[in-house]
Structure formats: structure tokens, C-alpha cells
C-alpha positions in Angstrom: 46.3 66.8 238.4 49.9 65.6 238.4 48.9 63.3 241.3 46.3 61.6 239.1 48.8 61.0 236.4 51.2 59.3 239.0 48.4 57.2 240.4 46.6 56.1 237.2 47.5 55.3 233.7 46.0 58.1 231.7 46.6 60.9 229.2 45.5 64.5 228.9 43.2 64.9 225.8 42.4 68.6 226.6 39.3 70.3 227.9 36.0 68.4 227.9 33.5 69.6 225.3 30.8 67.0 225.8 30.0 64.8 228.8 27.1 62.4 229.2 25.3 64.2 226.3 25.8 67.6 227.8 27.7 70.3 225.9 30.2 72.0 228.2 31.1 75.7 227.8 33.7 77.6 229.8 34.2 81.3 230.3 37.5 81.4 232.2 37.7 85.3 232.6 34.3 85.2 234.4 35.0 81.8 236.0 31.8 80.3 234.7 31.0 76.8 233.5 27.7 76.2 231.7 26.1 72.9 230.6 23.2 73.7 228.3 20.8 70.8 228.1 19.2 71.5 224.7 20.9 68.7 222.8 20.0 66.2 225.6 16.4 67.3 225.7 16.0 66.9 222.0 17.5 63.4 222.2 15.0 62.4 224.9 12.1 63.9 222.9 13.2 62.0 219.9 13.6 58.7 221.7 10.0 58.9 223.0 8.5 60.1 219.7 7.8 63.6 221.0 9.9 65.7 218.6 6.9 67.6 217.4 5.5 68.3 220.9 4.5 71.9 221.7 6.9 73.7 224.1 5.8 75.6 227.2 7.7 78.0 229.5 9.5 76.3 232.3 8.3 77.0 235.9 11.9 77.2 237.1 14.5 79.9 236.8 16.3 79.7 233.5 19.8 80.6 234.8 20.9 79.9 238.3 24.4 80.8 239.6 25.8 78.2 242.1 29.0 78.0 244.1 31.4 75.0 244.1 29.1 73.0 246.3 26.1 73.5 244.1 24.5 76.1 246.4 22.7 79.1 244.9 24.7 82.4 245.1 
């Protein structure tokens, strides 16, 4: 990170809590990073007037562990 500070004019404002509408949660002891998409999903539903739509179960896995390259572990 020090290299970034030398190369670019920037300041450290702490850990990211929100990025592109996604909330970011970190669990450092378990080395896990999660980005729940609930807030983003609600904003999309609201934007398209579907806030009262009925939900259904997702056909995908709810929680997938991936490595640094995004590959399932």
C-alpha cells in the first residue's frame, strides 16, 4: 500500500464499508469477506416499480466460498 501512496496523491480513509451499492463485511479471524446484495436488490426492485413483487427461492447456491481468483473452494 505504501507504493500506492508514493505513486498517487491519496489518503487512507479506513476500511471500505460500501462499494458500488454493496455493503462490505469482513471477518478477519476467519479471513472472510462478504458482500451481501440485499440493499442493491431492493434498489433495483424499487427503480423498476417491483418493490411489492413476490419472492421465490433462488436456483443457485446461497453461499459459495471462493479463493483469491474467484474459483470455488
